[in-house]
Phi, psi and omega in degrees: 000157177298163180306140180091351179260156181291152176297151186274142170252121180277140179234152183251015180225155181283342182232073178294143179274155189238140176224153174211157177246151177247109190292323182205156179197156178298157178303135179083357182287142174222144177291130177252340181188177181206159169234132178245128182250135175238125176249135186247160183302335180281003179094352180282154179225137178234131177243126181245123177277144177233143176256151174101187187256012181293131177215003182243122177052051179286136180300145178301120187265003186251179173302136181304144177285142168262170178308132177076358178291147181231151175208143174253124189247150167207163185222150167223155185236157178238152177208210184292340182248028177089205187268144171282173169287167178288145176289165167301156183278152174227131182259132175238147179218128176287132176279207178278113188264344188227150177305326182292345179287344183267119172254347177289162180237151172295132177230161179206154172306146181304141182312131183100331178275341183248071173287177185305325178215154002278175179293133181276147170251130180238145183202163172212159175245157181201163181256143174246125180274165172298153176088019179292126183260311182220154174217129182232132176248125175247124190214145174205179183202157160265099196122207173232150191228142170240104180275146178229149169237121181054039176083356180257136175302138180290327182206176176269008182290148175239150172062032174295136010261010184094189189246121171221175170279101199296334180279358177244325185205133172231131177271150170229163177238150180243140183225143169275112187242018181305320185291345183266359184249150174227164179296145181100207185282137178228162178232132171252123180228163181211131176259128184251133175241168185289315179054218179282331189293316185234010178276177182293343181298337180243011184224018171298156180309320182288344181254359196308322183292346181250014176302138190278313183181161182264342186241130178287153180223150178233135172229116182220139179221112178259125182244124180252126179246128184254161182297334180276006177096353179289145169237123179247132183245130173246111184238161176295131178202188185290352180277351177290163177232163185217163175201154173293140177270181179275002172275101188283331180206144178207136180199141179299318181286316195263338179110193185229140174244128186231128178261096187284352175285342176280152179292146178296329179234088182288161174301133183261102186238339184278147181280165171243170176216163177294142179256121180256074181258157176278106183237153180272193182290153180262122177231145173299136178300136181256334183274155175299148181287163172285131182224164167289128185257328186195146171255130189236121178281150177293146176275336178198156173247123183259150178279113176240042189323133004275009180260174170242140180249119178270128176255115183269006170084343178202157177286135184212175180232128180157233181203175176260135175241128180213158171244136183224158172232112183203163184297154175301142180090350176296134177257120178257127181242132179237117176250154189232146176203157180276330183220165175256155176224108182064032179085356178245164179299135174267102185258353180302321179298342179283348185055237185273354180292125181282328177048049187228128174251138181232143179226130172259116192283150174272344177095011179280153175290135179062041183291132183275127176244116182199130180282171180236322193242035176207170170205161185221155169255122188196158163245329185246140176229123178265122183247119182230162177106353179205155181288154182305326182290347177282347180276115182273316179221149181208129175203159172261144178249120177275129180245153172176168173298138188281069181280151176273126179292135181229347185229137180222143179215141175206148179215177186286347178267111182301327181293319178291322176297321178292320176303314180296319178296325177297322177298314179300314181299319180291325178293316180303316184286336184255354173263076182237088184070315170233158178282100186270163177281321184206159183247007193238322187266189182278060180215267173058047186252161182275067182297127184290324181293323181297311183286333177300316182281336187263347187305317179299321178291314182303317185283351170273318185288324183219159172283105182249019185300310181279328180298305181283332175298317177293321178295322178296328176297320175295321178302313181296321179293326182273350181298138183287159181303331180276003178099350179299135178262131180301153178293330177229145179227125000299151185285133175231340182280133181290332179245140180231149172231164184272110190249119176295138179087333176266302178298336181293350173303332180299333181256315188294313185295315175301321179296318178299317180295321176297314180297318186284324188243359180068028188261095174290341180299320180292324175296318182294317181294324186264359191300317180298322177295319180298314180297318182300320178295311182299318181291328175297315181291325178301319178297316181293327181286335177071187184296336178282348180060032176240119181276103185239147173076189184080168178283125180227145171275336174061210181281072189308136177061036163309134185297341179269357178288147177301146183308325183256016175219068188294346178274353183277068184274164174293323184291129176299122182299334177291320177296314180298316182297315181291325176299316178292326175303311178300312185302314181291320178296319177300313180292327178294320177299316179292326177294319177299321177297317180297330180269001180075024180263080189300318181295316178294320179303312181292319181298314183282334173295319177296318178297318179300318179296321179294320178295319178302315180294318179295321179298312181298317181294325185274327193234341185255126182262163185300332180276007178090352180290144179240140183310130183085351164041061179220168186306318187296316185292323176292319182300315180294314183298322181281315183295327183258010174055054182266359182244111183290315186292120185297321181293317179294319179299319179297317180293326176295320177297319178294323180293320176301315179297321178299316180298315182298316181293319181294337179262021175067026181062023173272165182277134177231037182235158176254209185302322188271328181276329186301318183297340187242358187290319179289322176300317180297318177299317179297317179295333178275007180080021184238048178298330177299320178291324177298318177298317181296323178294317180296324189260359178294149183255347183287155175284140354269134180200167178291323184277348173304312181292321179300317180295336178269011175091013181298141174240002173220171178277137183269157176291317178254153175299333180232051174305327172247128181281163183304332180276005178090357178275159183278138177308135184287351180296157183295326183257104181223054175292144175254017178211085184220120190277351192305311181290348174287358176300346177300336180301333178298319177292322178299318178297316186283322189260306178287309177290330174085011187253120177228130176282135180252351180211154182308141179067017181063033176301321170232143182223157170252133176244106188214070178296143178238102179295153178182173175055029178077007178294141179249351178194158173197153175220134179233127175235141178219125175277092178285169176303336180271342183143181187277129173255129180230128175232117179232130182231159174210154176250124174244100191057245181258010183260123178262125181238131183236128172250129187228135171237127180242128181280164177299132179101350181247142175240133184244149165249124183256128177240118182268158184299338179276003179098351179293141180234128177245115186262162173053047176277115183264188190300145181143183178247138188222154174232136178228152178210146178202164176268138180224163171265095186296336182281345182227082183299147179294151180279000000 
């Protein structure tokens, strides 16, 4: 936009939805209506009045946008005291909405010029006339692309366009590049890397049938708009030229090799040709881009003679950036690992991933070494090939999708606060374009089961509405015709099976997003996928409605499972599968209700009741015992209200508590049981036991890893053994967020904040002190604004400070049983006497 105008937000739909927050209002004030104003480039202005209190995801009230259409928006609201002032302006612009908008062609270096390495650089030149008003670059790739204009990066984004199943869907990004252009000759260039499309991540032997392609591709369209109304388009075509870059090799798993003696911008003499690849539809990227999030200095440099080992103090995801001064031809090698073993990097957990960056120096003073087309999961980096004094600057760069932080928690127990920070750290490192299981070894896939259990926690800590919304679109596209959901999304395995707890992501994740953000749109978009999954399981369950047999991962990584057989859990996989069948059908019924689909709501509610009855008849005994008699089966049955009989349900709760106590309050659950075991104890009236389980230090427990210095959540409860050695099992990631799902209970119980209606329109604030905690504070940036609940114990006096934003209504429940209803926006203080030694259940 011209100077003084707001920066533009590109949208990929003709009717973007609108939301606004009201920062403050007098006591008792409520929104009664609003006016939304749209100003257009032709000077016209349209004001649309709205009635009611809606302010979240309001339907677009204007004429639909066409491709390239722009509007500057602002809103004002009315209430009991008249109209507010107008909000600051926000500019929106429709990107390219239709295939016909693209005149550019996919191009690639001519066959033979584009071998697997090095990374190719492609470019073209063009003239800019006087009177340039706007310039927009729309760009994507088969591979990953870094676009430049006149030698300057177009954006701070990394790994554009991200990972999708390319023959079904490709994302592109749009940029305002007016500031990078000048009158006269200009150059548009693009550096292409292998990324997900041609890297080993999609071409391991087990993935071979799903390898995407052998040749990288570029699609770029630069549109110049002049004051006289002309639009000039510079698109990829056969007139571009290419050359090998100085990036000799690049791979997410293995790292990057860079020959710095070569010029950064080599002469472009080789031809390109059109690429005739099978590609899916082009959509504007909806998720935030991958960005640099933080630069982290090493806390110490260790002697790893003849190398130096940098310890960055915490496990992170990204790369090492350093400046060095050394002779030309010197080869600097950087290897990465999450832990040390005997003072050296422990690389066995990486499996076949080399995780190594190499640089051949040009010999300049203060030479910058930094990769472009790889990333690593690490705390330690071994730097070899030059003496320590040659290192001028050294830091780690943390990478991740640029999500907005929305949830914060802290309490008086430093170990629990560290546990929560570890959850945050693991989410940051694994939310990198797709929700991955791990960031370091030869995997890094979008496992559906992991995100299914973690979604409630993730959506509290960060705004993941567009991130997971976009991923769910890939899930639906990759779903098999019979309704089976792939184990990983994007799909890479050639063979798929129907997996309880993994495929249920098709239902659970959309429901979580609806609950957190009030977005019926995500339910509507995913509804056919949700139904397809449930109907697939209904067939497998048969007339008895019991899902039995088949290949199951079950309660994966139960701590009692053998190291090399992580599916050998205590929980009977048939019990787990039928429990998940019920859970998804129950959520599908509620989703149908939210969408106003009355017939579906009733049909699936009836089915859920039948499954509940079948589950109880098959697996729940009169004494409350459940088949396989372990923590996970009780946790699921209680958390999901699968036991109708109150007396039997009470006995099941007591049995869960008996098991937990008999096991020394240690955790005996895997990926599927862990997210619900503390909730089940609380629902059974045993919050004190849940606290003891959370705070125990013995293995297996959450604080076991904290006591061993963990800064992220581990894949196994004992990824590191008590003697400091690495677990001998094949899967020993030290950055896996699944067991971090416990943070959801911490938010609800210690922090006391539970949403009672979509988008936190109504909330319950009911902190439950326990385990000797003397204070805690929980803040959540809801769609309406920030909710903060902070409490402290002063001897036997419980004090609560509460802030409620405009648009939210709270019910406050104090530990002495007092209930304060209909608490509207404002700041409040409450106090009561409690028995701190015996926390309420």
